[in-house]
C-alpha positions as CSV (number, residue, x, y, z in Angstrom):
1,X,-20.1,10.2,110.4
2,X,-21.1,13.2,112.5
3,X,-21.6,16.4,110.4
4,X,-23.1,19.8,110.8
5,X,-26.3,18.4,109.4
6,X,-26.3,15.8,112.2
7,X,-26.0,18.6,114.8
8,X,-29.0,20.5,113.2
9,X,-31.1,17.3,113.4
10,X,-30.1,16.8,117.1
11,X,-31.0,20.5,117.9
12,X,-34.5,19.9,116.6
13,X,-35.0,16.6,118.4
14,X,-38.0,16.7,120.8
15,X,-36.0,15.9,123.9
16,X,-32.7,14.5,125.1
17,X,-32.9,10.8,124.5
18,X,-31.2,7.8,126.2
19,X,-28.3,8.2,123.8
20,X,-28.0,12.0,123.5
21,X,-26.7,14.5,126.2
22,X,-26.1,18.2,125.7
23,X,-23.8,20.5,127.8
24,X,-23.0,24.1,127.3
25,X,-19.4,23.9,128.5
26,X,-18.6,27.3,127.1
27,X,-15.2,27.7,128.7
28,X,-14.3,24.2,129.9
29,X,-15.7,20.8,131.0
30,X,-14.7,18.9,134.1
31,X,-12.8,15.7,133.3
32,X,-14.5,13.8,136.1
33,X,-18.0,14.8,134.8
34,X,-16.9,13.7,131.4
35,X,-15.9,10.3,132.7
36,X,-19.1,9.8,134.6
37,X,-21.2,10.7,131.6
38,X,-19.3,8.3,129.4
39,X,-20.0,5.5,131.9
40,X,-23.7,6.4,132.1
41,X,-24.1,6.6,128.3
42,X,-22.2,3.3,127.8
43,X,-24.5,1.7,130.4
44,X,-27.5,2.9,128.5
45,X,-26.4,1.4,125.2
46,X,-23.9,4.0,124.1
47,X,-24.6,7.5,122.7
48,X,-23.2,11.0,122.3
49,X,-22.2,13.8,124.7
50,X,-22.4,17.1,122.9
51,X,-20.5,20.1,124.2
52,X,-21.3,23.6,123.1
53,X,-25.1,23.2,122.9
54,X,-27.6,24.3,125.5
55,X,-29.5,21.5,127.1
56,X,-32.8,23.3,127.4
57,X,-35.2,23.7,124.5
58,X,-35.1,25.5,122.2
59,X,-31.5,24.2,122.0
60,X,-28.9,26.4,120.3
61,X,-25.2,26.3,119.7
62,X,-23.2,28.5,122.1
63,X,-19.8,27.2,121.3
64,X,-17.3,25.4,123.6
65,X,-13.6,25.9,124.4
66,X,-13.3,22.6,126.3
67,X,-10.3,20.6,125.3
68,X,-9.4,23.4,122.8
69,X,-6.6,21.8,120.8
70,X,-5.9,18.5,119.0
71,X,-3.3,17.7,121.7
72,X,-5.9,18.3,124.5
73,X,-8.4,16.1,122.7
74,X,-5.9,13.3,122.3
75,X,-4.9,13.7,125.9
76,X,-8.5,13.4,127.2
77,X,-9.2,10.4,125.0
78,X,-6.1,8.7,126.5
79,X,-7.4,9.5,130.0
80,X,-10.7,7.9,129.1
81,X,-9.0,4.7,127.9
82,X,-6.8,4.7,131.0
83,X,-9.6,5.3,133.5
84,X,-12.6,3.5,131.9
85,X,-10.9,0.8,129.7
86,X,-12.9,1.7,126.6
87,X,-12.3,4.0,123.6
88,X,-14.3,7.1,122.9
89,X,-14.2,9.0,119.6
90,X,-14.3,12.8,119.6
91,X,-15.4,14.9,116.7
92,X,-14.8,18.7,116.5
93,X,-17.2,20.7,114.3
94,X,-17.1,24.4,113.5
95,X,-20.7,25.5,113.5
96,X,-21.5,29.1,112.4
97,X,-22.5,29.9,116.0
98,X,-19.4,28.3,117.6
99,X,-17.3,25.2,118.1
100,X,-19.2,21.9,118.9
101,X,-17.4,18.9,120.4
102,X,-19.1,15.5,120.2
103,X,-17.9,12.5,122.2
104,X,-19.1,9.2,120.7
105,X,-19.5,6.6,123.5
106,X,-19.7,2.9,122.7
107,X,-22.2,0.6,124.4
108,X,-21.0,-1.5,127.4
109,X,-20.3,-5.3,127.0
110,X,-23.2,-7.6,127.1
111,X,-24.1,-8.5,130.7
112,X,-21.5,-6.1,132.2
113,X,-22.4,-2.8,133.7
114,X,-19.6,-0.2,133.9
115,X,-18.6,1.7,137.0
116,X,-16.7,4.8,137.8
117,X,-15.2,5.2,141.3
118,X,-17.2,2.1,142.4
119,X,-20.6,3.4,141.2
120,X,-22.6,1.9,138.3
121,X,-24.1,5.1,136.8
122,X,-27.2,5.8,134.8
123,X,-29.0,9.1,134.0
124,X,-32.2,10.2,135.6
125,X,-33.3,13.5,134.2
126,X,-30.4,16.0,134.6
127,X,-28.7,13.8,137.2
128,X,-26.4,10.9,137.3
129,X,-27.4,8.3,139.9
130,X,-26.4,4.8,140.9
131,X,-28.2,2.0,139.1
132,X,-31.0,0.4,141.0
133,X,-30.8,-3.2,142.0
134,X,-33.4,-4.3,139.5
135,X,-31.6,-2.6,136.6
136,X,-28.3,-4.2,137.6
137,X,-30.0,-7.6,137.9
138,X,-31.4,-7.2,134.4
139,X,-28.0,-6.4,133.0
140,X,-26.2,-9.2,134.7
141,X,-28.8,-11.6,133.5
142,X,-28.3,-10.7,129.8
143,X,-27.4,-14.0,128.0
144,X,-26.0,-15.3,131.3
145,X,-28.9,-17.7,131.8
146,X,-28.7,-18.7,128.2
147,X,-25.1,-19.9,128.7
148,X,-26.2,-22.3,131.4
149,X,-29.0,-23.7,129.1
150,X,-26.6,-24.1,126.2
151,X,-25.5,-27.7,125.3
152,X,-22.3,-28.9,126.7
153,X,-23.0,-32.2,124.9
154,X,-25.7,-33.0,122.4
155,X,-27.1,-36.3,121.3
156,X,-26.0,-38.1,124.5
157,X,-27.2,-41.5,125.2
158,X,-28.4,-42.5,128.7
159,X,-25.1,-44.3,129.1
160,X,-23.2,-41.1,128.1
161,X,-25.1,-39.1,130.7
162,X,-24.1,-41.5,133.5
163,X,-20.5,-41.7,132.3
164,X,-20.0,-38.0,132.0
165,X,-21.8,-36.8,135.1
166,X,-21.1,-37.8,138.7
167,X,-24.7,-38.7,139.4
168,X,-23.8,-40.6,142.6
169,X,-22.3,-37.5,144.2
170,X,-25.3,-35.4,143.0
171,X,-27.7,-37.5,145.1
172,X,-25.3,-37.6,148.0
173,X,-25.1,-33.8,148.0
174,X,-28.9,-33.6,148.0
175,X,-28.9,-36.2,150.9
176,X,-31.5,-38.3,149.1
177,X,-31.3,-42.0,148.1
178,X,-29.9,-43.0,144.7
179,X,-32.8,-44.1,142.5
180,X,-33.1,-47.8,141.7
181,X,-33.4,-47.2,138.0
182,X,-31.5,-45.3,135.4
183,X,-34.6,-43.7,134.1
184,X,-35.4,-42.3,137.5
185,X,-31.9,-40.7,137.6
186,X,-32.4,-39.1,134.2
187,X,-35.9,-37.8,135.2
188,X,-34.5,-36.2,138.4
189,X,-31.7,-34.4,136.4
190,X,-34.3,-33.3,133.8
191,X,-36.5,-31.8,136.5
192,X,-33.6,-29.5,137.6
193,X,-33.0,-28.5,133.9
194,X,-29.6,-30.2,134.0
195,X,-30.4,-32.4,131.0
196,X,-33.0,-32.0,128.3
197,X,-34.7,-34.8,126.3
198,X,-34.6,-34.6,122.5
199,X,-36.4,-36.8,120.0
200,X,-33.8,-39.5,120.1
201,X,-31.3,-38.6,122.9
202,X,-30.3,-36.3,125.7
203,X,-28.7,-32.9,125.8
204,X,-26.4,-32.2,128.8
205,X,-26.5,-28.5,129.6
206,X,-23.5,-26.3,130.6
207,X,-25.1,-26.0,134.0
208,X,-24.9,-29.8,134.5
209,X,-21.4,-30.0,133.2
210,X,-20.0,-27.1,135.3
211,X,-21.5,-28.6,138.4
212,X,-21.4,-32.4,138.0
213,X,-18.7,-33.2,135.4
214,X,-16.5,-36.1,136.3
215,X,-14.0,-34.4,134.0
216,X,-14.7,-31.0,132.5
217,X,-12.2,-31.6,129.6
218,X,-14.3,-34.5,128.5
219,X,-16.9,-32.0,127.2
220,X,-14.9,-29.2,125.5
221,X,-11.8,-27.1,125.8
222,X,-14.0,-24.1,126.4
223,X,-15.6,-25.7,129.4
224,X,-12.3,-27.0,130.6
225,X,-11.0,-23.4,130.8
226,X,-13.7,-22.8,133.4
227,X,-12.0,-25.2,135.8
228,X,-10.5,-23.4,138.9
229,X,-6.7,-23.2,138.9
230,X,-4.5,-23.4,142.1
231,X,-1.0,-22.1,142.1
232,X,1.2,-22.2,145.3
233,X,4.3,-20.1,145.3
234,X,7.4,-20.4,147.5
235,X,7.5,-16.9,148.8
236,X,5.6,-13.6,148.6
237,X,5.8,-13.2,144.8
238,X,5.5,-15.3,141.7
239,X,9.2,-15.9,141.1
240,X,9.1,-19.6,142.2
241,X,6.1,-21.9,141.8
242,X,5.9,-24.9,144.1
243,X,2.6,-26.4,143.0
244,X,0.3,-25.7,140.0
245,X,-2.9,-27.7,139.6
246,X,-6.2,-27.5,137.7
247,X,-9.3,-29.0,139.4
248,X,-11.0,-30.7,136.5
249,X,-14.1,-31.9,138.3
250,X,-17.4,-30.1,138.3
251,X,-17.8,-27.4,140.9
252,X,-20.3,-29.2,143.1
253,X,-18.8,-32.7,143.1
254,X,-15.2,-31.5,143.4
255,X,-15.8,-28.7,145.9
256,X,-14.9,-30.4,149.2
257,X,-11.8,-31.9,147.6
258,X,-10.7,-28.5,146.3
259,X,-11.2,-26.8,149.7
260,X,-9.3,-29.6,151.4
261,X,-6.4,-29.4,149.0
262,X,-6.0,-25.6,149.4
263,X,-6.5,-25.8,153.2
264,X,-3.9,-28.5,153.6
265,X,-1.4,-26.6,151.6
266,X,-1.5,-23.5,153.9
267,X,1.2,-22.9,156.4
268,X,0.7,-23.2,160.1
269,X,-0.6,-20.3,162.2
270,X,2.0,-20.3,165.0
271,X,0.2,-17.6,166.9
272,X,-3.0,-19.6,167.3
273,X,-1.1,-22.8,167.9
274,X,0.5,-21.3,171.0
275,X,-3.0,-20.3,172.3
276,X,-4.9,-23.5,171.6
277,X,-2.0,-25.8,171.8
278,X,-2.8,-27.7,168.6
279,X,-1.8,-27.4,165.0
280,X,-3.9,-24.8,163.2
281,X,-3.6,-23.8,159.6
282,X,-2.9,-20.2,158.7
283,X,-6.1,-19.7,156.7
284,X,-9.3,-20.8,158.4
285,X,-11.1,-23.5,156.5
286,X,-14.5,-21.8,156.9
287,X,-13.1,-18.6,155.3
288,X,-11.5,-20.5,152.4
289,X,-14.7,-22.4,151.8
290,X,-16.8,-19.2,151.6
291,X,-14.4,-17.3,149.4
292,X,-13.9,-20.2,147.0
293,X,-17.6,-20.7,146.8
294,X,-18.2,-17.0,146.2
295,X,-15.6,-16.9,143.4
296,X,-17.2,-19.9,141.6
297,X,-20.8,-18.7,141.9
298,X,-20.3,-15.0,141.1
299,X,-17.9,-15.3,138.2
300,X,-18.8,-14.0,134.7
301,X,-19.3,-17.1,132.6
302,X,-19.3,-15.1,129.4
303,X,-15.7,-14.1,129.9
304,X,-13.6,-16.4,127.7
305,X,-10.2,-17.9,128.3
306,X,-10.2,-17.2,132.0
307,X,-11.2,-19.0,135.2
308,X,-11.3,-18.8,139.0
309,X,-7.7,-18.5,140.3
310,X,-6.5,-19.5,143.8
311,X,-3.0,-18.2,144.4
312,X,-1.3,-18.9,147.7
313,X,1.8,-17.1,148.9
314,X,3.8,-17.4,152.1
315,X,2.0,-14.4,153.6
316,X,-1.5,-14.4,151.9
317,X,-3.9,-16.2,149.6
318,X,-5.6,-14.5,146.7
319,X,-8.9,-15.9,145.3
320,X,-10.1,-14.2,142.1
321,X,-12.9,-14.7,139.6
322,X,-13.7,-13.2,136.2
323,X,-16.2,-10.3,136.3
324,X,-16.9,-7.3,138.4
325,X,-19.4,-7.5,141.3
326,X,-22.9,-6.0,141.1
327,X,-22.5,-4.3,144.5
328,X,-19.6,-2.2,145.9
329,X,-17.0,-4.0,147.9
330,X,-17.8,-1.9,151.0
331,X,-21.2,-3.6,151.1
332,X,-20.1,-7.2,150.7
333,X,-20.8,-7.8,154.4
334,X,-24.4,-6.6,154.6
335,X,-25.7,-7.1,151.0
336,X,-26.0,-10.0,148.6
337,X,-26.8,-10.1,145.0
338,X,-26.2,-13.2,142.9
339,X,-24.9,-12.9,139.3
340,X,-25.9,-16.4,138.4
341,X,-29.1,-17.4,140.1
342,X,-29.5,-20.9,138.6
343,X,-26.0,-21.8,139.7
344,X,-26.4,-20.2,143.1
345,X,-29.7,-22.0,143.7
346,X,-28.2,-25.4,143.0
347,X,-25.1,-24.7,145.1
348,X,-27.4,-23.8,147.9
349,X,-29.3,-27.0,147.5
350,X,-26.0,-28.9,147.7
351,X,-25.2,-27.1,151.0
352,X,-22.1,-25.5,149.4
353,X,-23.1,-21.9,149.6
354,X,-25.9,-19.7,151.0
355,X,-28.0,-17.1,149.2
356,X,-28.8,-15.1,152.4
357,X,-25.6,-13.1,152.2
358,X,-23.8,-14.4,155.3
359,X,-20.7,-15.8,153.5
360,X,-18.5,-12.7,153.8
361,X,-19.6,-12.2,157.4
362,X,-18.2,-15.6,158.2
363,X,-14.9,-14.7,156.4
364,X,-14.5,-11.5,158.4
365,X,-15.5,-13.3,161.6
366,X,-12.9,-16.1,161.0
367,X,-10.2,-13.5,160.3
368,X,-10.9,-11.9,163.7
369,X,-11.0,-15.2,165.5
370,X,-7.7,-16.3,164.0
371,X,-6.1,-12.9,164.6
372,X,-5.5,-12.2,160.9
373,X,-5.5,-8.8,159.2
374,X,-8.8,-7.9,157.7
375,X,-9.4,-9.5,154.4
376,X,-9.2,-7.2,151.4
377,X,-11.6,-7.2,148.5
378,X,-10.3,-5.6,145.2
379,X,-12.1,-4.9,142.0
380,X,-9.9,-4.6,138.8
381,X,-10.9,-4.0,135.2
382,X,-12.0,-7.5,134.6
383,X,-11.6,-9.5,137.8
384,X,-12.7,-9.4,141.5
385,X,-10.1,-10.6,144.0
386,X,-10.4,-11.5,147.7
387,X,-7.2,-11.5,149.7
388,X,-6.8,-13.3,153.0
389,X,-3.6,-12.5,154.9
390,X,-1.4,-14.6,157.2
391,X,-1.2,-13.6,160.8
392,X,0.5,-10.3,161.5
393,X,1.2,-8.6,164.8
394,X,-0.7,-5.4,165.4
395,X,2.5,-3.4,165.4
396,X,3.3,-4.5,161.9
397,X,-0.1,-3.7,160.4
398,X,-0.2,-0.7,158.1
399,X,-2.6,2.2,158.6
400,X,-4.7,0.9,155.7
401,X,-4.9,-2.6,157.3
402,X,-6.1,-1.1,160.6
403,X,-8.7,1.1,158.9
404,X,-10.0,-1.8,156.9
405,X,-10.2,-4.0,160.1
406,X,-12.0,-1.2,162.0
407,X,-14.6,-0.8,159.2
408,X,-15.2,-4.6,158.8
409,X,-15.5,-5.0,162.6
410,X,-18.0,-2.2,162.7
411,X,-20.1,-3.8,159.9
412,X,-19.9,-7.3,161.5
413,X,-21.2,-6.0,164.8
414,X,-23.9,-3.9,163.1
415,X,-25.4,-6.9,161.1
416,X,-25.4,-8.7,164.5
417,X,-27.5,-5.8,166.0
418,X,-24.5,-4.7,168.1
419,X,-22.4,-1.5,168.0
420,X,-18.6,-1.1,167.8
421,X,-16.8,0.8,170.6
422,X,-13.2,1.4,171.6
423,X,-13.4,-1.7,173.8
424,X,-14.8,-4.0,171.1
425,X,-12.1,-2.9,168.6
426,X,-9.4,-3.3,171.3
427,X,-10.6,-6.9,171.8
428,X,-10.6,-7.4,168.0
429,X,-6.9,-6.4,167.9
430,X,-6.1,-8.1,171.3
431,X,-4.9,-4.9,172.8
432,X,-4.9,-3.9,176.5
433,X,-6.9,-1.0,178.0
434,X,-3.7,1.0,178.2
435,X,-3.7,1.2,174.4
436,X,-7.2,2.7,174.2
437,X,-5.7,5.9,172.8
438,X,-4.1,4.0,169.9
439,X,-7.5,2.5,169.1
440,X,-9.2,5.9,169.3
441,X,-6.8,7.1,166.7
442,X,-7.7,4.2,164.4
443,X,-11.4,5.0,164.9
444,X,-10.7,8.6,164.0
445,X,-8.8,7.6,160.8
446,X,-11.7,5.4,159.8
447,X,-14.2,8.2,160.4
448,X,-12.0,10.5,158.3
449,X,-12.1,7.9,155.5
450,X,-15.9,8.2,155.5
451,X,-16.3,4.5,156.4
452,X,-17.9,4.8,159.9
453,X,-19.9,7.4,161.9
454,X,-20.8,8.0,165.5
455,X,-24.1,6.5,166.7
456,X,-26.0,9.7,167.7
457,X,-28.4,7.7,169.8
458,X,-25.6,6.7,172.2
459,X,-23.3,8.7,174.4
460,X,-21.1,11.3,172.7
461,X,-18.3,10.7,175.2
462,X,-15.2,9.4,173.5
463,X,-14.9,6.7,176.1
464,X,-18.4,5.4,175.7
465,X,-19.0,6.3,172.0
466,X,-20.6,3.7,169.7
467,X,-20.1,3.6,166.0
468,X,-22.0,2.6,162.8
469,X,-21.0,1.8,159.3
470,X,-21.4,4.9,157.0
471,X,-24.4,3.3,155.2
472,X,-26.4,2.5,158.4
């Protein structure tokens, strides 16, 4: 319980600590600043934001009129819940020198940094700054590696290991011969920390089960819920389901079959068929492969009762995974940071995914080649979703679709050491030179959105201008 005695103790503290922040806020306090500080404090283990106290020593109470009534306090607490998805308590104290308002901020969930407006915030001195990559990496690693090391099955006999895990596919994926003895098979799995020897038996780890299980539900219901689900709907909404399936095999041994199933279920791309004179599926297999692999590898395994979801509609496919990404969606094309390094490393060895960050590049490139709208990457409160759209004529694309395509095209060229121009964007949209003005307008809208900028080293002429992503 926070009392006036608590305030006096804080006033005499030698300095602001990781869990204590003072602000004068004599007349008011900006709601956005409050939300940002709540996120930063939560990311640092929780703490208190104290309004009505000077932040310089010697600290003293000056009183605050921010959120002056019980109604205003309840309203701001509701805003915090709505915007940040966690609850913050507020205590109002009448100090002899003025009113003090204390917001008590809880700590973030284990292994999950919190973001506001796409930024993972922490405090550095008097400033709020984005978390550094090493800080984010440390947070995402909390207990995550422990989950992979935990036992999916204890006291397994050698026969159990072979019966539960698809060891044949394991060696095929590594492109090495299957050993001639069972002991050699077990030794190889042990060397990759997939199984562990105990005094009298073997322990099969979660890492082994999630990758190599012949049937995930043969281990536990909790592991079975990590199996990816595929739902195919008849139209553009969820009203009528055509197919619903759960892929019960381990991610590595079942991956090709999963991608083949999803790809074969996609409708035809009539536009491309007319160009190449052969049947072509609406969603490029390369793009599906990369997005499904990303969802499997980058999911939050500590989230319970949820899994990777693949939902196909007549006009789009949505591939989502539990967890929020360690980098902003605007940087998916040029940056790469793995949430689950052990899993990512093995998936790379199995030639299923790459760790060099080229996966999203391939998705965007395939979308351009197949004349699809730019893919959309969305971060919700608990899930990350990639949306791949069916073919759409340029005339039917929304302003947001065109801006997103322009930005992604600019990024794709930049990471290939090239520069976007009016001409390259016209070619991306398959537009004629007579539509250069339309493309110039799209470029202008994208610049206004703060997503691209002019390359100052090139010509400033509108006709010959070159453009860079905002972060370049």
